[in-house]
Structure formats: C-alpha cells, structure tokens
N, C-alpha and C positions, 0 to 999 in steps of 0.2 A: 443506402448501402447495407448489404447483408453481412453480418458478422457471425462467426462460429463461436458460440458460448462454450465455456469449459466447465466440466463437472467439478464440484468441490467434494473430493473423496467419494464416499457412498451416501452423502447426506440428502441427495435429491436437489440441492441448490446448485445453480449454474451461474457463472459470472462472465462478464465481457472479457475479451482477450487483452484488454488494458483497463486497469482500475484507476479511477481518478482520485488523487490524494487531496482530501478536503481540509488539510491543515492551513491552506491559504485563506479560507473563508474567515473574515474578521481580522485578518492580519495584512497580507499584501494585496488582498482583494476585498474592497468594501462591499456593502450590500448590493449596490447597482452592478458592480463588476461581477460579483458572485452569481447573481441571477443571470447575467449575460453568458457567463461561462457554462452554467448548468443548462441553459436553453440550448446552447451549441452542442453540448455533450448529448443531450436528449435527441436532438436532430440527427446526430451522427450515430446513434445507437450505442454509445459508450455509457451504459446506464448503471454501472457498478461504482458506487461512491464510498470511499473509506474515510472515516473520521474517528474522533475519540472524545471522551468526556472532558479531557484536559485541553483540547484545542480551542482557541489559541491564546492560552494564558500568558505566554511570554511577551505578548505585545503590550506596550504601556497602556494602562487603564483597563486591561482585560482581566478576567478572573478564571477563565476556562468555561467551556460550554458555548462559546460564541459561534463556533463552526456548526455545531448541532442546531443551534437556534436559527441561524441563517438558512441552513439546509431545510429545516422544518418549515420555515416561512415560505420557502420556494415550493416545497412539496404541496403545501396547502393551497398556494396561489395558483399552481398549475394543475392540481388534481392528478398528480403524476405518481403517487405512491406505488400503484400497481405495476408501474413500468420500471421501477428502480430497485436494485439490489443494495440494501443498506448494510454497511459494515460500521460498527463502532466498538469501542473498547472500554475496559474498566481495569483499575488496579495500578495505574502508574504511581499514584500518590499514596493511597491509603490501603493498598494491599488487596488480597483476594479472599477475605473472610466472607462467609455466607451473609452476615448482616450487612456488610458494606456492598456486596454485589446486589443484594435485594434493594437497598436504598439507591444505589447508583443506576440500576437499570430503570427504575421508575422515573428518576430525574431525566435520563436520556430519552425515554419514550415521550415524556412530556415536552422536552425541547424539540424533538424530532416530529412531534405531532402525528404519531403513529401508535398502533397498538402491538406492533411486532418489529423485531430486528432480524434481518436475514442471517447475519453472521456476527456473533458477539465474541470479542477477543479478550483473553487475558493479556493485558498490555505488557506485562513483564512477570517473570517468575517471583513468587513470594515464598521465601524459605521459612517463614514463620507459621504458615497455615498449611496443614496437610492437604495434599492434592485431592484426597478423597472427599474432604469437606467442600472444597471449591467445586469439584465436579458434581457433587450432590446438589449444590445450589443451582448449578446450570441445569441439572436434570429437572428440577422443579420448574424452572423457567421454560424449558422445552415442553414439558407436560402441560403447562398453562397456556402454551401457544404464543408466548411473548418473545421467544427466541427460536429460530429454526435450526441452527447448528452453531458450533463453537470452534474457535481457533486460538492459537498461541503466538504471541509476538515476542521477539527478543529472548526466546528460550535457546539454551545450548542443546546440543545433541543429547547429552546425558539427562538434562532436565526433561526434554521431550520424551525420551525413552521411558523415564520414570513415570511420567504422566500417562502415557499410553498403557504401560503395564498396570498401573493403578486402575484405569478405566476397565481393562479386561478382567482383572481380579475381582473388582467390586461390582461388576455389571453396571457401570455408569457410562454416560456419554463420553466418547473419545474426541479429542481434538481432531478435526478433519482438515485443518488448513494451517499453514505456517506463514508468518510474516517476518522474515529476516532482512537485514541490510544486505544488498547485493547490487553491484553495478560493475561496469568496466573499470571504474576507478577503485572499487572496494570489493575484492573477490574472496578474501580469506575468511570472512565471517560465515559464508554459506558453503563454499566449495569444500568438499571433504566429508567428514562424518555427518554433518547436518543434511547435506544434499543426499548422501547415501541413505540415511534414515528415511527421508521424505519419499524417495523412490521405492525403497523396500516396503514401506507401510502404505503406499498409495495416497499420500497426502497431497493436497493442493499447496502451491507455494506462490505467494504474491510478495515479491521483494519491494521494500521501500527504499527511498533515496536512489531510485533507479537512474536518475540523471545527476546523481552526486551533487545535490543542492543547486543544480543549474550549471555546474562546471561542464557537463557533457553536451550542453547546447552550443558550446564554442564561443560564447560571448565574453568569457573571462579568460584572458590569455596573459595579462600582466597585472602587477599590483595596481596600476592606475585604473584598470577596469573595475576594481573592487570598490572604488571610492563611492561612499554613500549608499552602497547596496545592502539590502536587508540580510543577505546570506553571506556576506563577506567573510565572516569568521569561519564558516564551514568550508567555503570554497578555497580559502588560502592554503590549506593543507595539500591541495592537489597541484599547486603551481610549482612543480619540480620537474626534473628531466623526464621522469616516467609519465607524468601528467601531460606534458607537452608532446611526448611520443604518442600517447593515446589520441590526443587531438589531431595530430598529423594523420594518423590512420583513419580516424573518423572523416577528416576532410577528403581523403583519397577515395574512400568508399562512397561517401555522399556525392562526390563529383561524378562517379561512375553511374549512380542511380538518379542523379539530379534530385537529390533528396536533402533534407535538412539534417545536420549532424545529430540532433536530438532524436529524430526518427530512426536513424541508423543505430544509435546506442540502445534504443528500446527494442528494435528488431533483433539485435544481437541477443539481448536477454531472452526474448521470446523463443529463441532456438536453443537455449542452453538446457542441458539435462536437468530435469526436475522442476523447471519453472513453468507455472501455469499462466500467470499474467503479471507483468510488472505494474507497479504503482508510479504514476507520474502526475505532476501538478502543472498548473498554469495560473498566472495572475491576471491575464486578459483573455478575452474570448478568441482573439486572433491567434493566440499561441496554441489553441486546441488543434489547429490544423496539423501541427507537427505530430501530435498524438494520433490523430486519425491516419496520417501518412504512415506511421509506424505499423499499423495493423494491415496495411496494404503492401508493405515492402517485403520482397522475397530476396533475402541475401543468399549469395552463392557460397559454396564451400570455400572458395578462395577468399571471399569477403570475411567469412567467419574466421578463417585461419589468420588473416592479416590482423584483425582486431584482437583475437585471442593472444597472438604472439606479442603485439605491441603493449598489451595490458598485463603481461605476465608479472605477477607480484615480485 
C-alpha cells in the first residue's frame, strides 16, 4: 500500500498520515503483542511511532521507559531503524533543564538502541526553565546528529507563541510540530487559538487521544462495557448524551462506507484544518486494520458535516 507522507514543518522530516501511539507497549500490549503490532504496522507502511521516556510507568511494576525498551528491542531484531520515524519525549516529570535533557536523551537513545531520534518533544511546558535554555540544549543535540527536529506537546497557544518568538530572537531551533489532545470527543483543547497558530506558523500537528481512549471505537456504550477495562476511568467521562450522539453519527457514517467507527473518527481528524496526522493505538495486531482503513477512507462533505455537528462542544 502506498501512503503519502506529510512534511514536518520545514525540518525535512516526513511522517506517515497516521502515527502509532506507543504508550501501549509494556502496558496493554506485552512484548509478544507489541512485536506483532509493530510487524503489522511495518507491513502496512505506518512507520511513524510515538513514544516517551515515561511510558508506561502507570502500569503496576513499571518505572517508565518500558515502551522505549520494547520498541528498541523490536528495531534491533528486525533491522528496521532506517524505515521508522521515531518520536519520543522528555520533560513530563523532571522538566526541561539542559542538564536533564542531556541525561534523558542519552537514556532514551540507549533504550531505543539507536543513535538518533527523528522528532524529540518537550512533553509539557516548563515554567521554571527559560525556553532559550531548553532550545539551546536541543540545538546542541541537533548539531550532534542525535535529534533531527523538535516538537512541543501539551503547550497552550500562548506558550507555543512564546517559544517560537524565543527561537527567532535567539536564532535557535524552533518547534516544528505540535502534539495536542484532539478528537471528535474533545475539540476545545485544539480548535481556536492553537489551531490558528499552527496554521499561521506552518507547524505540523499530531493530535493524541485521537480515539478518546478507545471511546470512539464504539465498543464502550454503557457503564457495563467498562468493567475490567484498563481505560475505564478515561472513557467514563464521554458516556453522556453528547458522547452517545457522537457514536450514533459515527455508526451512520461507518455504515455508509462499510467501515469501522474508529476508522471514521480518524478520517474525520485527517480532514480537519491544521491536522497533519492523528495518533492512535492498538493493543492487538488485528486492531491495526482499523488504522490502515482510516488512511484509505475518503469522507464526503456530508459525512464531515454530520460528524462535526454531532460533536459540537
């Protein structure tokens, strides 16, 4: 299958039209399942993988770094590094000081079994460290060939504007890509000033929680469906009249296209202004089929309007 890769700003890096979220590795997908998922993604050409140094520390017995470790083991066993666009992140726990970035990137490179990261993200804003210091640390990594380009996750429009202004003023690398929360179920975080800034500045955008923790797959429709599920706490917030209205619209559009609701939800995101590629996960290799289907689905203007109206905040 031939996919059209999307440019990341002016960085020269290009990513697949759908990014796989590697937070499942070492959490809802064990090593065997993770390898099977990655093999399926590679076969399908979905070769952009998003992870972070803290994934998946929330799982009992984990410390963080498990996702990077499993991904590194797979890359080494398949000899696939040259075919993969690696995204990882720093700063969720200990901030974005130059000293921490330098320590964290070396640890990530070791776990990932590689000598460079395609896109290195600031995982969240750090108000304690001047952006000039953070960007100067990234500049050194880029010059050393350990990082190709940088991005920002969970930044507000004001924070992103400040970082871009600092980069221009100090002649430092600019963030080329944003990672906000955005889906049919959660539209307010991105739509508005942040989306406007991304479009104005030519930034790539890869929204996370694109399937709203699995809610938009359609498999959670009642409280009973959440019993024993790893993502129950996140999904519960969507089980309200608006959420059920979104699912009804997804069902209708999916039926017209003979597609899975998850594929429709992702295809909607792919057509939204400013979006480059949504991030979505799967815990089993068979679930990757819906992600592949999303990249092949052409929603009509009528489909888009129905979904947009049903999900109005």
